[in-house]
Each structure stands twice: as structure tokens, then as C-alpha cells.
C-alpha positions in Angstrom: 0.0 0.0 0.1 2.9 2.4 1.0 4.4 1.7 -2.6 1.1 2.8 -4.3 0.8 5.8 -2.3 4.5 6.9 -3.2 3.8 5.9 -6.9 0.7 8.1 -7.1 2.2 11.0 -5.3 5.3 10.8 -7.6 2.9 10.5 -10.6 0.8 13.4 -9.5 3.9 15.6 -9.1 5.2 14.7 -12.6 1.6 15.3 -14.2 1.5 18.8 -12.6 5.0 19.4 -13.9 4.0 18.3 -17.4 0.9 20.5 -17.2 2.9 23.5 -16.1 5.4 23.0 -19.0 2.5 22.6 -21.6 1.1 25.9 -20.3 4.4 27.5 -20.8 4.6 26.4 -24.3 1.1 27.7 -25.0 2.0 31.0 -23.5 5.1 31.0 -25.9 2.8 30.2 -29.0 5.0 27.0 -29.5 2.0 24.6 -29.6 -1.0 26.9 -29.8 -2.6 28.7 -32.7 -3.3 31.9 -30.5 -5.8 33.2 -33.1 -8.2 30.2 -32.6 -7.6 29.3 -29.1 -10.4 30.0 -26.5 -8.6 29.6 -23.2 -7.8 32.5 -21.0 -4.1 31.8 -21.1 -4.0 32.0 -24.9 -6.5 34.5 -25.6 -5.3 36.8 -28.3 -6.2 40.4 -28.5 -5.9 40.7 -32.2 -8.3 37.7 -32.9 -9.6 38.1 -36.4 -13.2 38.8 -36.9 -14.9 35.8 -38.1 -12.4 33.3 -36.6 -15.1 31.8 -34.4 -13.7 28.2 -34.1 -11.7 28.0 -30.8 -9.8 25.3 -28.9 -10.4 24.6 -25.2 -7.4 24.6 -23.1 -8.2 23.3 -19.5 -6.0 22.0 -16.8 -7.3 19.0 -15.2 -5.3 16.6 -12.8 -4.8 13.4 -14.8 -5.1 11.2 -11.5 -7.8 12.8 -9.2 -7.3 10.9 -6.1 -10.0 12.4 -3.8 -12.5 10.0 -2.2 -16.2 10.2 -2.9 -17.8 12.1 0.0 -20.9 9.9 0.2 -19.7 6.5 1.2 -16.6 4.9 2.5 -16.3 1.4 3.9 -15.5 0.7 7.5 -12.0 -0.7 7.5 -12.3 -4.2 6.1 -15.7 -5.1 4.7 -17.6 -7.3 2.4 -16.6 -7.2 -1.2 -19.8 -5.8 -2.5 -19.6 -2.8 0.0 -16.0 -2.2 -1.4 -17.2 -2.4 -5.0 -19.9 0.0 -4.3 -17.4 2.5 -2.7 -15.2 2.1 -5.7 -17.9 2.6 -8.2 -19.4 5.6 -6.4 -15.8 7.2 -6.4 -15.3 6.5 -10.1 -18.8 8.1 -11.0 -18.0 11.1 -8.6 -14.6 11.8 -10.2 -16.0 11.3 -13.8 -18.8 13.6 -13.0 -16.7 16.3 -11.4 -14.1 16.3 -14.5 -16.9 16.3 -17.1 -18.5 19.2 -15.3 -15.4 21.3 -15.4 -15.0 20.4 -19.2 -18.7 21.0 -19.9 -18.7 24.4 -18.3 -15.6 25.7 -20.2 -17.0 24.2 -23.4 -20.3 26.2 -23.0 -18.3 29.4 -22.2 -16.2 29.1 -25.3 -19.2 28.2 -27.4 -21.0 31.3 -26.3 -17.9 33.4 -27.2 -17.7 31.7 -30.6 -21.4 32.2 -31.3 -20.9 36.0 -30.5 -18.1 36.1 -32.8 -20.4 35.2 -35.8 -22.9 37.8 -35.3 -21.7 39.9 -38.2 -21.9 37.1 -40.5 -25.5 36.0 -41.1 -24.8 32.7 -42.8 -22.2 31.6 -40.2 -24.4 32.8 -37.2 -27.3 30.7 -38.5 -25.2 27.5 -38.9 -23.4 28.0 -35.6 -26.4 28.9 -33.5 -28.2 25.8 -34.5 -25.2 23.7 -33.4 -24.8 25.8 -30.2 -28.4 25.4 -28.9 -28.5 21.7 -29.8 -25.2 21.0 -27.9 -26.0 23.3 -25.1 -29.2 21.4 -24.2 -28.3 17.9 -25.1 -24.8 17.8 -23.4 -26.1 19.0 -20.0 -29.0 16.5 -20.2 -26.8 13.6 -21.2 -24.3 14.6 -18.5 -26.7 14.6 -15.7 -28.9 11.7 -16.8 -26.1 9.3 -17.4 -24.7 10.0 -14.0 -28.1 9.5 -12.5 -28.5 6.1 -14.3 -25.0 5.0 -13.2 -25.8 5.9 -9.4 -29.1 4.1 -9.6 -27.4 1.0 -11.2 -24.7 0.7 -8.6 -27.2 1.1 -5.7 -29.6 -1.6 -7.3 -26.4 -4.0 -7.7 -25.5 -3.4 -4.0 -28.9 -4.4 -2.8 -29.1 -7.3 -5.2 -25.7 -8.7 -4.0 -26.5 -8.3 -0.3 -29.9 -10.1 -0.9 -28.2 -13.0 -2.7 -25.7 -13.2 0.3 -28.5 -13.4 3.0 -30.6 -15.5 0.8 -27.9 -18.1 0.7 -27.9 -18.1 4.5 -31.7 -19.0 4.5 -31.3 -21.6 1.7 -33.3 -19.4 -0.7 -32.7 -18.7 -4.4 -32.8 -15.1 -5.6 -35.6 -15.9 -7.9 -37.8 -16.8 -5.0 -37.4 -13.3 -3.6 -37.8 -11.4 -6.8 -41.6 -10.6 -6.6 -43.2 -10.4 -10.0 -45.8 -7.9 -8.8 -43.3 -5.3 -7.8 -39.9 -4.0 -8.9 -36.8 -6.2 -8.1 -35.5 -3.3 -6.2 -38.4 -3.2 -3.9 -38.4 -6.9 -3.5 -34.8 -6.6 -2.3 -35.6 -3.9 0.2 -38.6 -5.9 1.8 -36.4 -9.0 2.0 -33.5 -7.2 3.6 -35.8 -5.3 6.1 -37.3 -8.7 7.2 -34.0 -10.7 7.1 -32.2 -8.2 9.3 -35.1 -8.2 11.9 -35.4 -4.4 12.0 -31.8 -3.8 12.3 -32.2 -2.1 8.8 -35.2 -0.2 7.5 -36.1 2.6 5.1 -38.5 5.4 6.0 -41.3 6.5 3.8 -39.2 9.5 2.5 -36.3 7.2 1.3 -38.7 4.7 -0.2 -40.6 7.5 -2.1 -37.4 9.0 -3.2 -36.1 5.5 -4.5 -39.3 5.2 -6.4 -39.0 8.6 -8.0 -35.4 8.0 -9.2 -36.4 4.6 -10.5 -39.5 6.2 -12.5 -37.1 8.9 -14.0 -34.5 6.3 -14.9 -37.0 4.1 -16.6 -38.8 7.0 -18.3 -35.4 8.1 -19.7 -34.3 4.7 -20.8 -37.5 3.8 -22.6 -38.7 7.1 -24.2 -35.9 9.7 -23.6 -38.3 11.4 -21.2 -36.6 14.2 -19.3 -39.7 16.1 -18.1 -40.6 15.3 -14.5 -44.4 14.8 -13.9 -46.0 17.4 -11.7 -47.1 14.8 -9.2 -43.5 13.6 -8.8 -42.2 17.3 -8.6 -44.4 17.8 -5.5 -43.0 14.7 -3.8 -39.4 15.9 -4.6 -40.3 19.4 -3.2 -41.3 17.7 0.2 -38.3 15.3 0.2 -35.8 18.1 -0.4 -37.7 20.8 1.5 -37.8 23.0 -1.4 -40.0 26.0 -1.9 -43.4 25.4 -3.7 -43.4 26.1 -7.4 -39.8 25.4 -7.9 -39.1 23.8 -11.2 -37.5 20.3 -10.6 -34.9 19.0 -13.1 -32.1 16.5 -13.0 -29.1 18.8 -12.4 -26.2 19.1 -10.0 -28.5 19.5 -7.1 -30.5 16.5 -7.9 -27.4 14.4 -8.5 -25.9 15.6 -5.2 -29.0 14.7 -3.2 -29.3 11.3 -4.9 -25.6 10.5 -3.9 -26.2 11.6 -0.3 -29.5 9.6 0.2 -28.1 6.5 -1.4 -24.8 6.8 0.5 -26.5 7.2 3.7 -28.7 4.1 3.0 -25.5 2.1 2.1 -23.8 3.2 5.5 -26.8 2.0 7.5 -27.1 -1.2 5.5 -23.4 -2.0 6.1 -23.7 -1.6 9.9 -26.9 -3.7 9.9 -25.2 -6.3 7.6 -22.5 -7.0 10.1 -24.8 -7.0 13.1 -26.8 -9.7 11.4 -23.7 -11.7 10.2 -22.2 -11.6 13.7 -25.4 -12.9 15.1 -25.8 -15.5 12.4 -22.3 -16.8 12.9 -22.9 -17.2 16.6 -25.6 -19.8 16.0 
């Protein structure tokens, strides 16, 4: 473990040094066409009118090592909790990096669009591209993260259910109720199997149902509009003001991670209480 710490620390320093060297090259116009670059460092005051295509120069750490802030296993834990932490961390880092890029991309795109305002033909062509990208990129960015978060949460519950079902000499298929979603079947089974050591309150169950519906609507029909009835539920769960438009955005993603992470923490604690008692028999 100490070896990997030293390796990643050394690698991080080398990457930062490389980034600094690249930036110095850009400043000296060695690797950068200053007339067409959109980053602040390379911005050129004499940019030609009509040169609206710009490059994006962003400095991002190549090995971001910060842990996710939502769920961390307690020392040594079961494999499925460790996998959940790793997946949550990966999604968190990917989301953070893509958010940085998307924000800069939209900024440069706006500047590029403005640069075409004196050319009607170019403005018409570029504005169509701009508005499609501006709307679609944000939607795909947020929804893909929501789908991934929901997926790893469902897989966690499924794996724990399989583990406890084995203790009770049951097959997973016997637990998967055909009259409800598999996820709800897992929750009901775990609450019963752990004998009240683990349970979800109505707020959490409602929220899981909401995220599941949003996920299903998007997967099947590309539906991104949240129904009014669901909006009212989210307003209650997040304690928002009435009339606030609810969309899948940074705030929604953040709260989803917090709620799922909190459930996973309680589930891990209850799991080991159950296992210790089971092994004593």
C-alpha cells in the first residue's frame, strides 16, 4: 500500500509538472494557434473577426485521487460494499471532471457564437449547433450519472440479498416478486431478514421510487420532463419552496448520492450486526 501511495504521489507531481510545461509552451505560442484558441491563457487580443472556432485549453489533474464524500467502507468490509465505494468514487470523479469540461465548453461556445454575429450565414449555422449542444450535453451529462448511481445502488442491494438468501437456503428468484420491482423486493427482503436492524423510512422509499421512474422513463422514451405529481414529492423530500421547477441537475445528483450513500452506510452496519449474530448460532 505504501508503494502505491508513493507511486501516485510521484505520478501526480510529474503530471502537474507536465501541465505547467504545456502551459508555458502555450504562452510562448509553441503549440498553440493563438488566433483560434479559446482559453484565457492563450486569448489573443488581435483575434480576427470571423475566426469563431476556438480550442479549449483546460488544466485537469490526470489522476484525481480524492475519495467520494458519500460512502466509505469501515476498514475491512464485504466485497460488495467495497465495490460500491469504488464505483461511487469513479462516478463522482468522472462527473466532476466532465462538469469542468462542460462548463468551459459552454463558455467558449457562447464566445464563438457571439463572434459570428456579423456574418448571417455563419451565425445561422453555428447557432443551430450551439443550442442543440448546449441543451443535449447537459441532459446527457446529468442523466447518465443518475443512471449509473441508480445502477450501482441496485446492484449493491441485489448482492446483499443474494448473500442473505444463501444463509436462508433461498434462491434469488424466490425473492424477486413479480408484482413489484426487483429493487422493492430486495428492500422488503432485507428489512425482514435483518429483523429491524435495517429499514427505510417513507421519505427514502418514495425517493427511490422517484429515481427509478425517472430512470425508466429516460431509458425507454428519452423522457426528461418530471411529472407534476413527482415534482411535488421531490419538493417535500428536499424541503424546497413550492413552485420550484424540478430538473435532474447538479442539485438532484448531489442529493441522490447523499441519500443512497446514507442508506448504504446503515445497510453496512446492519449487515455486520446480522452476520455476527448469524455466525454465533
